[in-house]
C-alpha positions in Angstrom: 3.7 -19.6 4.8 4.4 -16.4 4.4 5.5 -14.1 7.0 2.7 -11.2 7.3 4.5 -7.4 8.4 4.0 -7.7 12.6 1.8 -4.9 13.6 4.3 -2.6 15.5 5.8 -2.0 11.9 2.8 -1.7 9.8 3.2 1.2 7.0 1.4 4.7 7.7 -1.6 5.0 6.4 -4.0 8.0 5.0 -6.4 9.0 7.3 -9.8 6.6 6.9 -12.0 9.6 6.8 -10.8 10.5 3.9 -12.0 7.4 2.4 -15.2 7.0 4.4 -18.7 7.4 2.1 -16.4 7.6 -0.9 -16.6 5.0 -4.0 -13.7 2.8 -3.8 -13.2 0.4 -6.7 -11.7 -3.2 -6.0 -9.8 -4.6 -9.1 -9.9 -8.0 -10.5 -6.0 -8.2 -11.6 -3.4 -6.9 -8.9 -1.7 -3.5 -11.1 2.1 -3.4 -10.4 3.3 -0.4 -9.1 6.0 1.2 -7.3 5.2 3.3 -4.1 6.8 4.6 -0.9 6.4 3.4 2.3 6.7 4.0 5.6 6.6 1.5 8.7 6.2 2.0 12.2 10.2 0.6 13.3 11.7 -0.2 9.4 11.7 3.4 8.3 10.5 4.6 4.4 11.6 2.3 1.2 10.3 2.3 -2.1 8.1 -1.0 -2.5 7.7 -3.1 -5.3 3.8 -3.7 -4.7 0.8 -3.8 -6.2 -2.7 -1.8 -6.3 -5.6 -3.8 -5.1 -8.3 -0.6 -4.7 -8.2 2.8 -5.1 -10.4 6.0 -4.4 -9.8 9.2 -6.4 -6.7 10.3 -3.3 -5.6 7.1 -1.8 -4.5 3.4 -3.3 -5.1 0.3 -1.4 -1.5 -1.8 -1.7 -0.2 -5.2 -1.0 3.6 -4.7 -1.1 6.8 -6.7 0.7 8.9 -4.8 3.2 12.5 -4.8 3.6 12.2 -7.6 5.2 10.3 -9.9 2.8 7.7 -9.8 4.9 3.9 -9.2 3.3 1.9 -6.1 4.4 -1.4 -3.7 3.4 -1.8 -0.2 3.5 -4.0 2.2 2.4 -1.4 4.8 1.1 -2.1 8.5 -0.1 -2.2 7.9 -4.2 0.7 10.5 -4.8 3.5 8.1 -3.2 2.5 5.0 -6.0 3.0 5.3 -9.0 1.9 2.7 -11.9 4.8 0.4 -13.6 5.6 0.6 -16.7 4.6 -2.2 -18.9 
C-alpha cells in the first residue's frame, strides 16, 4: 500500500479559477518532470514527478515528497520542467 500525503501537508496549488473554462490536456503516458513543490508543513523541495495533465499555465503532477509519500497537485507551469530524455 502506498502512503499518501496527508491533507494537513498537501502541496500549495495554483488557483483553480485559472483552470476553469480552459482546455485541459491529459496524457496517456505520464511525462517525467522535475517540479518545485511547497507543502504546508514540510516546506519547499524539488521533486521528481510525472505530469498527468496541463493547461497553458498550469501542470497537474504526481510526486513523491521528502517522506516517500505520494501526492497530487496543480502547479504553475513555471515550477515544472520536463526531464531530459
